[in-house]
N, C-alpha and C positions, 0 to 999 in steps of 0.2 A: 804835181806829177803823180802823187799817190792816188788821186781820184781816178786816174786813167786805168788803173789796174783792175782786171776782172777777178772773180773768185778763183778761176783757174790759175791766173798769174800768181795770186797769193799762195795757193796750195803748192805750186811749183817752187816758189821762192822758199817757203818754209821747209819743204822736203830737201831742197838742195842745201840749205843751211844745216839741217840735221845730218845729211850725208857728209858735208864738209867737216862738221864737228866730230863725227864718228871717225872719219879718216885721220883727222888730227890726233885723236886719242890712240888710234892704231899706230900711227907713225911715231908718236912720242912715248907712249907707255905700253905698246903692244896690247891694248885693251879695246876689244870690240864691244861697245855698249849695246848695239842692236842684238848681237848674238848673246850677250849676257842676259838681256831682258827677255828675249823671245826664244832663245835656244839656238845652238849652232846649226845653221842651215835648215832651220825648221821652215815649214810652209810660210808662216807669218814673216820670218826673217827674209826669206826669198822674195816675198811680195814687197816688202819695204825696200829691199835693194833694187828691185825692178822699177818700182815707182820713183825712187831717187834718180835712177838712170834715165827714165823717161822724162822726168822733170828737167834734168840737165839738158837733154836734147830739145825739149820744148823751149827752154830759155835761150838756147843757142840760136834758134830760129826766130825768136820774138824779142831779142835784146834791144832792137831798135825802138820798141815801144817805151822802154825805160829812159831813153835819151830824149824823147820828145817832151816839150813843155806844155 
């Protein structure tokens, strides 16, 4: 199954995992790791948040690829 994933698929998965972990930290500890590293709503933080959101949308529309053997 993992052989069927493109580089874009991997980037999207990694970004969604990063976003999920960040939201978990926000929910449990009120700690935003992305904002801590890159600054609160800095340009880089905003780019990361946008890329995570776009990755989630990409995965919504390509989730069938992960189910195929």
